[in-house]
N, C-alpha and C positions, 0 to 999 in steps of 0.2 A: 530965767528959768521958769518954765511952767509950774505952778504949785504943786500939781499932783505929784510930781517927782519927789517932794518933800513928805508926802503923806505918811505917817505912821499907820501901824495896823488898824487901828480903830477907824481912822479918817478913811484909809483905802476901803474898807468894808462898807463905810457908809457911802462912798461915792462909786462904788463898783457898778458898771453897767452890764456885767455878766455875773452869774452865779461865782462866788469865791468860798473856797474853803482855806481855813488858816490851822495848820497842824504845828506840833511842836517840832518835829526834827524831819529831815530829808527822809530817813528810813520810814518814818510814819507816812510819808507821801507816796513813796514805793510800795508800801503794803496797801494802803488804800486803792491805788490804782489796780494792783494785782487782784485784790478782792473784788473790786468792780467787774473785772473781766470775768472773773470765776462765777460771781453771782449771776451775771447777765447770761453765761453759757447754762448755768443750772436752770435759769428760769425758762430759756427756749427750748432746753432738752425736755424739761416737764411738760411743755405745750407741744412736744414734738415738732419743733420748728428748727430751721437752720439758724446759725449765728454768723454774722458776717461783720468782722472787724478790719478797719484800716489801722495798722500798727506802725510804730516807728523803731528805728535804731537810734535813739537819743530822744528821751530818756531810755536808759536800759535797766535801771536799778529794781525795776519791778519783775524783770523776766525770772530771776531766780525763785523769787517768791511765788510767782505765778506756778512755775515748774513744780514747786514743793506742795503747793495746795492742790493742783491736779492730781499728781502722784499720789498724795496722801488720801484724797477723797475717792480714788479710782473713777475720776470724771472723765467721761468719754468725750473726745473730740471729734468724733467721727463725722459729725454735721457742722463742724465749725470751719470758717474760711478765715485765714488770716491773709490780709492784703498789705504788703509792705508798701509804705508811702513813696520811697524813694531809694535811688543808689547812686553811688559814684560811677563815673564813666572814665575811660581813658582818652587820650587824644584823638582817637578815631572813633569816639561815640560809641564805644563797646563796653560791656561790663568789665570791671576790675576782674582780674582772675580770682578765683576763689582762695588762692594762697596768699593773696594780698592783705597786708594787715588792715586796710581800712574796707574791706568788703563786707557789706552789709549781709549779703546773702550768706557768707561763710559765718557771720556771727549768728545768724537766725539758725543755721544748721547745726553748729557746735552747742550754742548754748540754750535753745530752745528745743528744737525738733529731737536731736540725738538725747538730750537730757530727760525728754518725756518718756515714760514707758511706753514700749512698741505697741502694746495693745490698746492705748489710749489716743496716742498722736494721731492727727488728721493726715489723711493720705497726701502724697506729695502733689496731686492735681489741686489741692485745696490751699496750697502755700504758694502765693502769688507775688510777683514783683512786677512792676511796670517795664515793659519790652522797649529799649531804644530803637529797635529796628521796626517796631510798630506799637507807638504808644497808645494809640487808639484801641488798640485790643483790649486793655484792661477796662477802660471804659465800657466797651461793649459787654465784657463779662460782668461787670458790676450792674449794668443794666439788665442782664438776663437774670442775675441772682435776685432782682426786685427790691433790695433793700440794703442799706448799710446801718447796722445797729448802733455802733459806735465807731468815731474817730478818735483814736488816742494819739497823742503827740506832745510836743514841747513848743517852744518859741525861739527862733533864732534871732541872733543879735539885730538883724535889719527888720525884725518884725515878721519874718517869714515862718509860715506854717507847711510842714514837709520842705521843699526847696522852692516855693513861690515866692521867689525874690520880688522886690518892689519894682513898680513900673510906674511911669507918669502917664497914666490913663485912668478912665473914670472908674469909679467903684462897680458900676454895672458891668463894664467891659472885663474887668478884672475877675469879677465873679464869676464870669462864664469861661475862664481858662480852663482847658481840659488837659489831660495827662501829656507830657511834652518833654522834649530835651532842651536844656538850656544851659547857659553859662552862669557860674557860682560868682557871686559877687566877691570882691577883695575883702570886705569886711567879714564876711561869712567864712571865708578861707583862712583869715587870720585868726579868728577866735577859735575856730574848730582845730586850728593846728595846735593852739596851746593845750587844748584838751587831748587831742590824738596824738600829735607827733612832737610834743615838747618844744612846740614854737617853729618847727621847720615849715614855714609857709611855702616855700618853693617846692616842696614834696607834695603839698596838697593838690588833689585833682581840680581842674578848672571846669570840669563838666559834669553834668548829672542828668538822671532822668527823673521826674517827679510827678506824681499824682497832682491833678489840677484843684484849684480852688472850687470848681462847679461840683466835684465828687465830694471834696471835705464838706462843703457847706450842705450837700444832699444827704449828709448823715443825720439819723435820728437824734443822735446827742454827738457833741463833741466834748471830750475830756482831756485837758491840757494839763500837764504836770510840771513845774518848774522849781529848780532847787539850787541853782548856782547864785553866786554873789552877784554877777553881772545882770541876773534875771530881774533885781530890783527895779531897774529902769523898765526893761520891756514889759514886765508885768503890769506896772502902772500905767504905762502909755496903752497897753492892751485893754485895761480895764476902765481908764478914765479919757483916754485920747480920742482924737477926732477919727472918724472913718474915713479912711484914705487907702488908695492903692500904693501909695509912697511909703506906708508902714502897714502892711495888710492885716496883721493880726485883729485890729480893732474891726474888721469886717464881721468877725464873730458875734459882735454885740447885737447884730440883727439877727442872729440865729435863735430860734425858740427854745433850745436847750443846750446851750454852750457854758462850760465852767472851767474854772481854773483852780488848781489845788497847789498850795504852797508851804512851805514851813516858816515858822516864825523869823527865821533869819533872813528871808526874802521879804516878809511882810513889814519888817521895821527897817528903817533907812540906816544906811551904814554909819553915818557921822550925824545924827540928829543935832547936835550941838552946833554945827556950821549952819542950820537951817532956821533955828528956833530961839 
């Protein structure tokens, strides 16, 4: 076993190759993420500049807090773009229907856009998802916008950010991957099935459309939040592991402003007595 998997919170902070914030609870992690979103929007609004975010459906615990903050502050999202990083597809590489329980588009509609006050929410034209019929369209639109202020997200079990699953290619080649349709790994389908479908692996989609590593790495900031028990290992590998396309998240070590925020439950190893 590589030593960094046994690091306690202090050791993890000392060896981290990215900015690391350790908070007490998962709820504080979600609050910090929501506050970061709101603060960035407020700063751009004050400068009369648009805000462009890449956003996930997973984690999602920050969205109720974000909605509450925006509605409470009467914060206009008129110049805000939400670019969702990925979506599940059916066996014909088309979006899951909106009434499907795993539809990310449905989640965003119900829990974000419809929950925001109608005079504050951004127009539908500024709520984007990658299109499986024309994945490159999202890349062109982001290029036209001229910037990505922040890419928010989490880390998957295989080290993927968005659905950029591992590949046995060079770091340079993987870092240039653009928005595309791909097959979801068995490991990702398994762990996602535990959280989403009570372990019904066979009911999990096998295909997805995902924003590329090129777009993620092109963001001014990358803000990852992890809170699950199994994140203990992937966070340690993200912060301390070798930069490789076979476990993609350490690529963010080379980004000038990438960070990970975690609760103490993730910062401390589960069974320290086994390792010390």
